[in-house]
N, C-alpha and C positions, 0 to 999 in steps of 0.2 A: 505492499501499499504504499502509495507516492504522501504525504503526509504533510510537503512544502504547495501539492496540488489542494487537499480537500480541505484545509483550512479556507481556504484562499475563496474557492468554492463552494462552499456549507455561508458563506460572507454574503457573497457578494447573493447566489440564491435567495438569501434573506433579503435582503436590501433594494433587491431590481429583477426579480424574474420569479419565475414557481416556484411555490414554496409559501408568497405570500397572501393571506388572505383575503380574505373580501372584491377581488375586485375591485382599483380605481377609476373614479367614474370619468379620473384624465386619460388613462387609453391601457389596455395591457403594458403590465410591466412598468410602468412609473410609479412610485413609495413617498410617505413624505416628504426624503431627502429629497427625492427629485422638484417637490412641490415646496420645499426651505429652501432649498437651491431657486426656483422661481421666484419667490418671494426675495429672496437676500441679494440676484438679479435684477429685479423690477427698484427696490427701493432706493439698491448703493446709486445703478445705475441712472434711473433720473432725476435722479436729485443729483447723480454730477453733470448731468445735461442742462436741467436750470438752472446749476450759478454756471454752465459755461455763454444760456441762454442771454444774464444775466451781462457778461460782460460786452458777449457777438452785438440784440442786437435793444438790448436796453428790456426785457420779456422781464416778468417779475417783479417788477422795481428799482429792473440791472442801472448801474455804471453809461451801458450801454459803450458800441463800440468804445468812442468817443472820449467821453468822460474815464473809460477803464484806460487807454492811447495815454488820456494825460495824471492818471491814476504813479503807472508806469512808471513814467517818465519820471514822477517825481520817485521814485526811488532808489531813479539811479537806472534803469532798463530801457534804452535807446537803441531802437528808435522803439516806443511805445506803440506805435501800430502793428511791428510786428512783433511788441511779446504780447502786445489784445490776444496775436492772429491764434502767437504758440498757447498762452492759457487760458484764452476758452477755448479756442479749437480740440488742445484735449481733453481738458472739461467737457465737451457737449460731441467729439468722435466720442472719448473709451467712456465717456458714461452711452451713449443709443449701443455699442460695444456689450457692455460689459450688460446693459437692461434686455439686449435682443440676443445674448450669447453667439453672440457673432464673434469669430478672432480671438475668443476671451482671454486669451494670455493680455494681444495687444490692445483692447477696449482696459484690462487692467490693469498693465505698463503707463499708457499715459493715463490713469485716474493716478496714478502711486507719486509720477513722478511729480502731475502736478503739487500733488498735495505730500510731496514731502517739499519740493523749493516752496511751497508753504511755507514750509516749517521752518526753512532755514531761514528767510526773509521776515517773515513778518511774526509771525506765533510764540517759534523758539522764544524768546528771549520776556516773556510771559508768565514762564514756570505752563504747567499743566493741564491745569485746570480752562475749563474754558471759557466760562463762569467773565474770566479776567484776564479775558483776552488767546486763552496761549491754548495748547499743541494736540487739547485730547480729541476731539471731533478726529483734524485732521488724522493723528495715529487708527483712531478706526473701521479712519476713509477707508488706511489702507489696508489694516489687518482683513477686513473684510475684502476689500476685490485681490490682494494675492490668494486671499481664505478660497475664496472661486476659479482661479487658477488650479493652483493645488484638486480643490473638489476634485473639479468641472462641474462644467456650467449646470449639467445634470439632463435629463430625458424628454426637453422640456424646451430644449436650447436649439441653436441654428444650426452650430453646431453640430448638435447629436443624430441633426433631420438627415443634413449635407454628407453626414459619417465622416465628419475631426475628429480626431483623437487627441485635443490639445489639452491637455491635464494629467497635471503627479510632480513626481520633485525636480523634472529637468523645467517644464509648461516654468512650473511658481520659479523657479529660479531665472532666470533665463527675463521674464517677465521683472522681475524686479531689477537684476544687474543692468538690461537697459533701462527702467528708469530711475535709476539712481546716480547713469552716467550721466543721461539727459539731461537731468535738473541737478546736476555739476557744472554741468556749462551751459546750461542758462541762466543757472548764476553767477558763473568765474567771468562770465561778459557786464554781467551790473558796476557800474560805474557810480 
């Protein structure tokens, strides 16, 4: 008996397929884990997309492109328009990719990179607690985005529908490294 395959198969059957009792209305083989990942992806992804839309379009009471560009220039990110596109685009695009479960590691890298840059330039100096302007909220979004990549977006995702298997340690670590590297470059050009 191959113990290395028996345990993973048993876990897979408990969480993803045969052996799950009651049949899920979302479809055959869909589990609570899949539904939970869908909820997490939608909340984190659409929250980030809304932040990007605030920066780029002024939606949801945001400053819009001109206001964000001016703010970023005051922070030393020049030209402000370019950094608005990078920041708002990462949040909007990365958030939508996460919400859809499409190219999930890329979405997670965009969200994580944007939040790492925010911590490095705005919230770190205020400490941990969000109520004091700290990085607590940013850290929760980073952890959520990377956890989605590590665990996978679930069966209720476009990655799954397209047959893309973009989850696990390699993809999670890759997303984290890409995020840190790109945010380091963006932060290093600050004047």
